[in-house]
N, C-alpha and C positions, 0 to 999 in steps of 0.2 A: 444554569449552573449545572445541570447534570451533564449537557451539551459542552460547555467550554472545559469543562475536568474530562471528559474522553476523549476529545482535539488536543490536550495539553498531556496525556496519555499517551493518544498517537504519536503525539510529536517528539515525545520521549524514547520512544520506540523506534523513532527515524533517525534519532541520533546514537540512541546505543546501535542501532544495524548499523550505520555509517562508520564507525569506531569499529566494528567485528568484520565487516567484510569491505575487501579493500579495491571492487570494483562499483562500490558507491560512495558515494562522497556530500556531506552536508557542510555550508559553509558555514552559519551560525543557527543560534536557537529559531532563531525568527523566521528563518528560511525552514526548518524545520516545522514550527507552526503554521505557517504559508503551505509547504508539501502537506502537512496532515489536511487542511481544510481543503487544498485544490483535489486530493485523494477522495477524501468524501465526497464532493461536488461529483467527480467524473464517477464516480461508483454508484451515487444515484442518478445519474443523467445518462450518461454512453452505455455503462456496462449492461442494462437492460437491453438496450437497443442491440449491442452486438451479442449478447446471448440469443436475444431473437433470430437473429439474423444468421448466425451459426447452428441453431439449434439440430440441424441432422449431425454434423459434425459431431457436436457436443454426446449425443445420445451415441453415436457407433464406436465415441470412443470412451465412453463409460462416463462422462463427465471431467477426463479430465484434459478436455482444450479449455477449460475453465480455467487452468492454468494459465495455458497460454493470452488468455482474455486480462487477465489479471495482468500479466508480463507489459501487454499491450498499454496499460492503461497506465501504469508504473512509468513505461518508456514515454508517454504521452505528455506524464507529470512532469518527466525530467526535461522535454523539449518546451516546456511553458515554463518553466522557474529557472531561473539565471544562476541562483547556489546551488541547484539538487543535481546533480549527475549519476548517471548509469552508465556505466561503461558498455555493455552488451546484453543480448537479450538473453543469455545464461542466468548473468548477474541480475536481471530483472527478475528470473522465477525464481532465485535464491533468496534474494530478497521479498517479494511475494510470501513465500513458502513461512519465512522465518519473522516475517512484521505479523500475520495471521497468529502465526504462533504467541509471540512477544507480547500481542494487544488482547490474547485470551487469556493469559497469564495477569497480566495487568489488571484487565478488566475484572479477573472474578479474586484479585485481593481486593480492588476497590469494593466488592459488593459484598465481600466477608466483614469489610471497618463500619458498615452502616450499619 
């Protein structure tokens, strides 16, 4: 139940950011739910591999290269899902930062209610 609620909150964050950011678009709520699921799966499966492969440059940039990895995962999601589009790499970085921030806010509100 908690997993489904977290996915729905992530989908809500994707929808909110698609209205705020002109370089990001989502066609429907169902597409946003699919985006949340695919982002979760890619963060679970692909991100650790990318982090290990780019560990030297991540250490050299003091962790800032993780923003690039997040943007790559968002662009990969954009290529996998038809109703979700991100126009450029920079919009993917901005989307990544704001999505993390909005998810933290939404999940902290959820924890206070329980």
